[in-house]
N, C-alpha and C positions, 0 to 999 in steps of 0.2 A: 809859455805862461801870459796870464793877463792880470789886471787889478781891477778892482772895486773900491770905490771911496763911499764910505757910510760918513753920515752926519748925524749926530744927535743934539737938538737942541731942545732945551726945558726953560721955559720962561713963565713967572707968575708975580703978581704984587700981591695977592691975596691967599694964596693957599699956606703961606706960613708968615711969621712975624714979621721977618726980614723979606726983602724981594730976593726972588731967586732967579738967578741967571747962569745958567750951565751950558756950555758948548763944547761938543767932542767932535774931532774929525779923526779917521782912520784910514789907512789904505792897506787893503787887504790882497794877497797874492792868490790867485787862483787859477785852476787850469780850464782848458777850454774842452769841450763846450760848455758853455751853462744851458739850463733847462729853464724856459718861461712858456707860462701858459695861463688860460682863463678856463676853468671848469666848474661845472654844477655837480655840486657834491651832495649826497641824500643824507637823510636824518634815519636811515634803516639800518646804515653799517658805515664803517669808516672807509675813506679814500686814501690810499696810500700815495704820498707825493714824491717820497725818496726811501728806498728799501734800505734795510739795515747793511747791504752790500754797497751801498753807495761810498761808503768810506766817509771821512771827516769832511763837513760841508757846512755853509751857511744857507740857511732857509729864511726867503722872505715870503709872508703869506697875509693878503689883505682880504677882508670880506667886503666885496664891492656889490652884493646883491642890493638891487634897487627896488625890487617888488615886496620885500618884507623887511623887518627890522630883526630877524633872529640871529643869534649867536652862533658862531663856530667853535667846536670844541677842538683843541690842538693834543695829539697824542704822541707817544714814542710809539715804534712800531711793535714794542712789546706791551702795547695797551695800557701805558702809564699816564693819565690824564693830568697834565701840567698847565694847560693854558686856555683862555677864552677869549674870542675877538668879536666884539659887536659888530654892526654895520658901520662901514668906514674905518674902522680901527685895522693896525696892522700889527705884525709881529717880525722881528729880526732876530733869529736864533742861530747861535753857533752850536753845531751838533756834533758831539764825538764821534768817534769811529766804532763803526758797528749797531748804530742807534739810527734808525729810521724815523720819519716823519708821518703822520696821517692825521686827517682832519675828519671830523663829523659835524654835519649840520644838527640843530638842536629842532625839532619839531617839523620841519619842513625843507624842501630844497633849497640852497642857497649857492650863490656863484662866488667863487673865489678866484683871486689873481695870485700866482705863485712863481717863486723862481729858486732853483736849487744850483749853487755855485758849489763848486767841488774845492776845497782847500788844497793848496799846493804844498 
C-alpha cells in the first residue's frame, strides 16, 4: 500500500461579498503501481486513460499543451461527457468501480499529463 496526499486551496477576496479562504487536505490509500504519463491526444476520437476494468481509482489530468489554447473534454469510458479543462487547468477525479476515463482534444492535438492511482 501507498499513500497520496491531496490538498485543495481556494482563496479570493473579490469573488464573493466576503473573503473566501478554504483549505482541505486528505491522505488517500492507493495500491502500487501508479501510472503516470504525458501524451498527445487527438481531436478525431477519444483516448482512454483508464479502462472500466481498472476498478475504483483517482485520476489526475492536466492540459499542458503549450502550442495552442484548445480545451480537453473529459468523458467516462461509456462516452458520458462531464468535464473540460483549458490549457493550464487540471482535474482530480475520484472514479468509481467499472467506470473508465477518456479524454479528447477540441479542434487540434493537445498534450496532457495524467496519473491513475488505484484505490486500495
